[in-house]
MIZA-411131 format. One line per 10 residues: their letters; for each residue x, y, z of C-alpha. Coordinates in steps of 0.001 Angstrom, whole numbers, padded with zeros to 6 digits, always signed. Each point is the difference from the previous one (the first is absolute). Example, Ala and Ser with C-alpha at 12.3 -4.5 7.8 and 13.67 -1.06 7.14 Angstrom:
AS) +012300 -004500 +007800  +001370 +003440 -000660;
end
This chain:
MMDQQTVDTI) +062508 +055469 +102451  -003901 +001364 +000059  -001668 -002025 +002215  -003774 -000876 -001866  -001676 +002081 +001708  +002277 +003418 -000920  -000553 -001239 -004011  -003944 -000570 +001027  +000050 +003817 +000535  +002326 +001426 -002516;
KRLMEWEAAR) -002520 -001759 -002788  -003062 +001442 +002039  +002131 +003191 -000297  +000386 +000160 -003330  -003926 +000137 -000899  -000095 +002149 +002662  +002569 +002856 -001546  -002012 -000580 -003251  -003034 +001135 +001183  +000920 +002770 +001957;
SRPPEGFPHL) -000988 +003469 -001728  +002145 +001825 +002560  +003655 -000094 +001607  -001218 -002280 +003389  -001192 +001168 +003004  +002131 +002231 +002277  +003000 -000142 -002415  +001813 +002936 +000148  +000339 +002712 -002489  +003587 -000044 -001337;
PDLPAGRYTS) +001824 +003516 -000617  +001524 +000794 -002853  +003767 -000924 -000498  +002582 +002700 +000132  +001433 -000031 -003568  +003151 +000467 +001553  +000465 -003637 +001348  +000546 -000481 -004017  +001998 +002245 -000712  +001798 +002093 +002591;
QEYYDLEQQH) +003561 -001151 +000680  -000549 +001185 +003757  -002251 -002969 +000451  +001783 -002513 -002403  +003382 +000734 +002513  -002612 -000925 +003089  -000699 -003196 -002090  +003738 -000735 -000371  +001200 +000341 +003414  -003322 -001308 +001931;
IWKKSWLFAA) -001864 -002859 -002131  +002978 -001621 -001944  +002144 +000050 +003374  -002511 -001239 +002058  -001832 -002894 -002062  -000144 -003932 -000814  +001275 +000499 -003465  +000015 -003132 -002153  +003764 -000047 -001548  +000293 -004555 -000896;
HLDEVPEPGS) -001462 -002959 -000629  +002307 -002878 +001251  +000208 -001236 -003650  +001824 +003010 -000188  +003023 -000644 +002387  -001121 -003958 +000017  +003443 -001762 +001800  +002043 +000759 +002593  +002986 +002352 -000867  -002934 +001590 -002803;
FMQWDNVGQP) +000283 +003978 +000410  -002043 +002906 -002258  +000292 +003597 -000207  -003257 +002544 +000989  -000479 +003247 -000279  -003420 +000643 -000577  -000053 +002831 +002981  +003103 +001996 -000817  +002063 -002604 +002480  +002259 -002388 -000786;
LIIVHGMDGV) -001077 -003206 +000967  +001087 -003750 -000041  -001726 -002616 +000456  +001274 -003145 +000874  -000187 -003419 +000528  +002295 -000954 +002742  +001823 -003361 +000354  -002088 -000685 +003257  -003286 +000059 -002033  -000834 +003687 +000851;
VRAFYNTCRH) -000606 +002294 -002434  +000501 +003266 +001209  +000467 +003696 -000956  +002944 +003056 +000150  +001393 +002755 -001584  +001770 -000468 -002437  +002887 +002790 +001526  +003228 -001814 +001674  +001220 +001113 +003000  +003149 +001248 -001018;
RGAPVVTAQR) +000245 +002416 -002655  -004382 -000266 -000662  +001258 -002007 -003341  -003512 -002085 -001656  +001243 -003488 +001875  -001525 -001990 -003157  +000311 +001910 -003644  -002013 -002824 -001913  -003727 +000357 +000040  -000439 -004215 +001297;
GRTPRLMCGY) +002070 -002669 +000452  +001077 -002555 +002303  +003172 +000331 +002574  +000425 -001924 +003241  +001852 +003157 +000920  -000548 +004043 -000486  +002920 +001611 -001343  +000537 +003876 -000721  +001837 +000387 -003079  +001814 +003154 +001434;
HNWTYKTDGE) +001951 -000955 +002818  -001436 -003957 +000183  -001233 +000713 +003308  -001601 -003833 +000116  -003745 -000475 +002020  -002031 -002941 +000617  -003053 -000305 -001489  -001669 +000440 +003634  +001558 +003308 -000707  +002987 -000594 +002488;
LVGVPESQDF) +003608 +001477 -000604  +002588 -002514 -000425  +002470 +001186 -001982  +002376 +003241 -000188  +002891 -000256 -001780  +002877 +001295 +002019  -001906 +000790 +003084  +002856 +000144 +001825  +000141 +003954 -000992  -002781 +000793 +001533;
GSNFDKSCRS) +001373 +000297 +003068  -001216 -002642 +003140  -003790 +001523 +000446  -000977 -000847 -002802  -002968 -002270 +000792  -000751 -001887 -003610  -003307 -000876 +002427  -001672 +002992 -000541  +000631 +000575 -003864  -002887 -002048 -000588;
LISVRCEMYG) -001908 +000111 -003361  -003183 +002805 +001336  -003267 -002173 -000154  -003066 +001045 -001342  -003198 -001411 +001501  -000574 -003080 -002469  -003112 -002227 +000876  -002035 -002630 -002574  -003617 -001340 -000969  +000266 -002918 -001251;
KLIFVNLDEG) +002216 +000226 -003264  +000359 +003628 -000124  +002382 +002391 +001707  -000908 +003048 +001480  +002642 +003290 +001397  -000561 +002950 +002029  +002520 +002552 +001265  -001517 +000364 +003246  +001666 -001844 +002519  -002175 +000931 +001915;
AMSLRDWMGP) -002886 -001207 -002043  -002960 -002505 +001486  +000162 -003486 -001466  -001183 -000802 -003370  -002838 -002411 +001373  -001616 +003149 +001949  +000786 +002631 -002842  -001951 -002554 -002148  -003031 -000234 +002453  -002462 -002018 -001657;
LWDEWEEFAF) +001589 -000767 -003191  +002574 -002135 +001389  -003308 -002577 +000787  -002093 +000866 -002669  +002764 -000853 -002776  +000866 -003406 +001745  -002443 -001383 -002883  +002314 +001141 -002495  +003537 -001723 -000524  +002159 +002600 +001551;
DKVRLAARQS) +002265 -002522 +001036  -000218 -002913 -003599  -000108 +002668 -001969  +002470 +000835 -002707  +001795 +003132 -002095  -000695 -000386 -003552  +000368 +003982 -001101  +000837 +002764 +001064  +000057 +003104 -002084  +000556 +003859 +000716;
FDLKCNWKVA) -001683 +003100 -001880  +000785 +003893 +000549  -002920 +001681 -000010  +000359 +004276 -000046  -002996 +000776 +002565  -000013 -000261 +003913  +000026 -003302 +001185  -003296 +000546 +002678  -001461 +000937 -003872  +000981 -003246 -001604;
MEANMEVYHV) -001025 -001806 +003160  -003186 +001314 +000256  -001108 -001463 -003144  +000083 -003298 +001622  -001910 +001010 +002713  -003612 +000637 -000979  -002378 -001205 -002527  -001781 +002742 -000472  +002029 +000410 -003319  -000393 -003501 -001814;
PFIHPDTVAP) -003035 +000581 -002214  +001861 +002707 -001421  +003714 -001430 +000122  -000388 -003252 -000847  -003000 -000857 -001683  +001358 -003054 -002149  +002392 -000879 +002934  -001018 -000053 +003385  -003607 +000706 +000362  -001123 -003084 -001356;
LVDSKRNVNT) +001844 -000936 +003417  -001375 +001884 +002169  -003051 +001465 +000963  +000463 +003539 +001506  -003667 +000312 +000816  +000358 -003260 +003117  +003933 +000848 +000848  +000580 -000255 +003416  +002625 +002197 +001710  +001332 -000658 +003459;
MFPGGHARMI) +002772 +002273 +001821  +002488 -001989 +002011  +001921 +001904 +002999  +003470 +001806 -001452  -001377 +000521 -003512  -000235 -003432 -001092  -003284 -000578 -001733  -001679 -002217 -002359  -002389 -000150 -002803  -002696 -003481 -000551;
APPPRNTNRE) -002014 +000248 -003518  -001677 -002332 -001786  +000070 -000534 -003452  -003345 +001794 -002237  -003359 -002471 +000477  +000133 -000424 -003760  +003806 -000952 -000026  +001191 -003718 -000655  +003379 +000649 +002696  +001481 -003056 -000953;
HVRAIDNPPE) +000013 +000849 -003804  +001034 +003944 +000844  +002861 -000510 +002578  +001819 -002101 -002419  +002477 +002863 +000137  +001130 -001426 +003103  -000918 -003058 -000112  +001408 -001651 -002579  -000251 -004283 +000447  +003869 -000310 +000502;
WQSIETVGEL) -000012 +001748 +003450  -000349 -002271 +003074  -003139 +000985 +002212  +000952 +000925 +003646  -002226 -002504 +001571  -000673 +001488 +003493  -000822 +003563 -001707  -004177 +000620 +000902  -003435 +000472 -001414  +000772 +003938 -000085;
GRTTTQSYTM) +003233 -000081 -001810  -001276 -003015 -001960  -003367 +002146 -001912  +000766 +003616 +000742  +003100 +002785 -000559  +001940 -000453 +003697  +002095 +003660 -000112  +001808 +000988 +002711  +002226 +003307 +000555  +002801 -000567 +002929;
FPNWVSPLSN) +001433 +003614 +001064  +002074 +001804 -001328  +000526 -001478 -003762  -001755 -003835 -000529  -003103 -000625 -002319  -000555 -003254 -000627  -003256 -001949 -000868  +000466 -003802 +001124  -001444 -003130 -001119  +000413 -003475 -000224;
FFIPPLIFWP) +002082 +000211 -002675  +002619 +003063 +000575  +001415 +002258 +002111  +000726 +003368 -002213  +000626 +002989 +002401  +000847 +003740 -002126  +002109 +001456 +002438  +000586 +004089 -000383  +003057 +001409 +000529  +000776 +003888 -000028;
TSLNTTRLEL) +003144 +001154 -001555  -001174 +003484 -000314  -002641 +002327 +000866  -001448 -000878 -003410  +001964 -003124 -001306  -001260 -003789 +001092  +001518 -003005 +000073  -002455 -002812 -000877  +000995 -003569 +000755  -002334 -002632 -001389;
ITMALDWGDG) +000307 -003357 +002204  -001554 -003436 -001027  +000306 -002561 +002126  -001620 -003459 -000358  -000108 -003913 +001467  +002800 -002104 -002276  -000106 +000252 -003460  +002741 -002333 -001038  +000680 -000056 -003412  -002563 +001632 -001251;
PVPDLWTVPN) -000571 +003570 -001062  +001117 +002337 +002942  -002941 +001826 +001152  -000024 +004351 -000334  -003154 +001039 +000789  +000686 +003884 -000391  +002628 +000010 -002918  -000108 -000719 -003706  +002928 -000723 -002416  +001189 +002984 -002628;
RKIGPDGKGE) +001751 -000062 -003100  +003374 +001190 +001306  +002722 -001568 +001031  +002293 +000730 +003528  +003104 -000162 +000195  +000290 -003384 +000924  -001412 -001324 -003356  -003363 -000741 +001875  -003445 +002110 -001234  -001000 +002504 +002221;
REMSPIIQED) -003577 +000347 +001961  -002472 +002671 -000357  -002814 +000914 +003064  -003000 -002020 -001028  -003154 +001447 -001242  -001869 +000116 +003419  +002994 +002047 +001677  +000479 +002192 -003666  -003363 +000569 +000963  +000456 +001047 +003570;
TQFGEAIQKS) +003077 +001927 -000784  -000164 +001382 -003055  -001173 +003474 +001679  +002124 +000300 +002308  +002374 +002795 -001231  -002855 +002239 -001158  -001987 -000557 +002624  +003332 +001353 +002245  +000412 +002934 -002988  -003916 +001009 +000848;
MESDGFKSVP) +001138 -000537 +003451  +002604 +002402 +000338  -002490 +002966 -001941  -001439 +002701 +002112  -002781 -001253 -000532  +000477 -003075 +001699  -001654 +000730 +003629  -000807 -002878 +002315  -001560 -003740 -000825  -003561 -000798 +000913;
LSYQEARIYS) -000037 -003615 +000798  -004034 -002310 +000065  -000393 -002039 +002428  +001096 -002558 -002470  +003329 +001043 -000134  +000155 -000209 +004038  +003280 -002621 -000041  +002279 +003103 -002181  -001416 +002558 +003016  +000818 -002703 +003357;
FHQTCDKMIG) +003370 -000190 -002551  -000083 +003230 +000540  -000542 +000529 +004013  +002316 -003122 +000518  +003167 +002359 -001803  -000518 +003214 +002130  -000264 -002703 +003323  +003557 -001503 -001165  +001374 +003889 -000667  -001531 +000994 +003176;
LENVPPHLAA) -002925 +002023 +000106  +001804 +003262 +001549  +002365 -000391 -002973  -001782 +000084 -002175  -000934 +003753 -001404  -003534 +001268 +000570  -000704 +000658 -003735  +001233 -003494 -001211  -001410 -002424 +003010  -002670 -001998 -000734;
QQVIGKEWVW) -003239 +000257 +002612  +000376 -002898 +002039  -003751 -000466 -000489  -000607 -004338 -000274  +000147 -000568 +003378  +000449 -004260 +001670  -003482 -000524 -000394  +000142 -000195 -003677  +003309 -002123 +000048  +000193 -003940 +000428;
PNDPRVNLME) -001307 -001733 +001909  -002544 +002838 +000694  -002057 +000209 -003044  -003318 +002209 +000118  -001307 -001274 -003665  -001047 -003375 +001665  -002188 +001178 +003245  -001521 +002802 -003713  -000658 -003169 -001993  -001579 -002389 +003152;
REAEPA) -002211 +002994 +000902  -000902 +000324 -003542  -000740 -003311 -000836  -002306 -000425 +003384  -004086 -000512 -000798  -001734 +003482 +000360;
end
């Protein structure tokens, strides 16, 4: 949770950002990002091996495995996993792979059972992964040791009611991975919010193309003139880069905007307010990037992450999620999708992306095709887009700087002096405020 001094400093920085006529003194020139970071299979393969197999990734909300014995399948990074709420109350993750002949342990997408039983030969496991049943085990001989055949576990930790997984056994803890976000998000009641909506949509562009549309406000006046622009003053936007590739954006509404009126989209009267949320969460757009694929505004009414999953070099699955305090018998909150006229297989109406998300995703396929042409050489980024450049620097660090071919590398020009808790803008602002 932010202390009052931090809040006051950010509010002063909003006005300082609006008044500046050039990037802050000493801020590094950002070299162009090579085109191949979005179009080459070589770089995509490096991401798959080093980023997606080593990062903490959002997998589920506790509401999806609410009771002991509940399980769900999860395969958003191409590895078949199961998230299991153990009979002992502990949430764990395992490879959905029987230790006998490799068949999936469960085939239902979700369910509840006190034992996990492979349907091929009925090898049976406890919900903590221990192998407890092998039909005709005498035929495996006296040297067969069931204790060595437990399900292979995957690192699984929780932040509030959110479940994260990491395929790297030696990874740092989720708390260390999140860094300052762990404490800063405390005010948003991640331990109390329920899962209201989780919808997926397939996009025809590289995952970074899709995600980066949500990592800067430079585009807001042009793409979102009637939706986001009335909420966000892009000139008074304050970006903060955190260690590990995470970032925060805080932007107030334009001065002539009645925020409470305009924000009806995310402030319906049926929603409960999260009383612990501080001043900025109530009065500004406070949005976070958590490396590698989470982008979310956070407020006193909702936690609605957008999660970006690569499905190939030039395709992405976008998950649109809404979490909120208990809505009782009222309408189920869904910030990012709206009903359409199609009827799904279950007889219920399908959903489509809300206007804001459609505005952000409308150019993705065209951008990808344009990027794949001979006319796309590199990407110049501005100071306002520095969160994106910092993100790319972290991608290369995760891959290993020595593993990234020079023609694909993002130069490491944003140093620690520009990364939280450091912020040279504060000294510049105070120096400029001193009387002559």
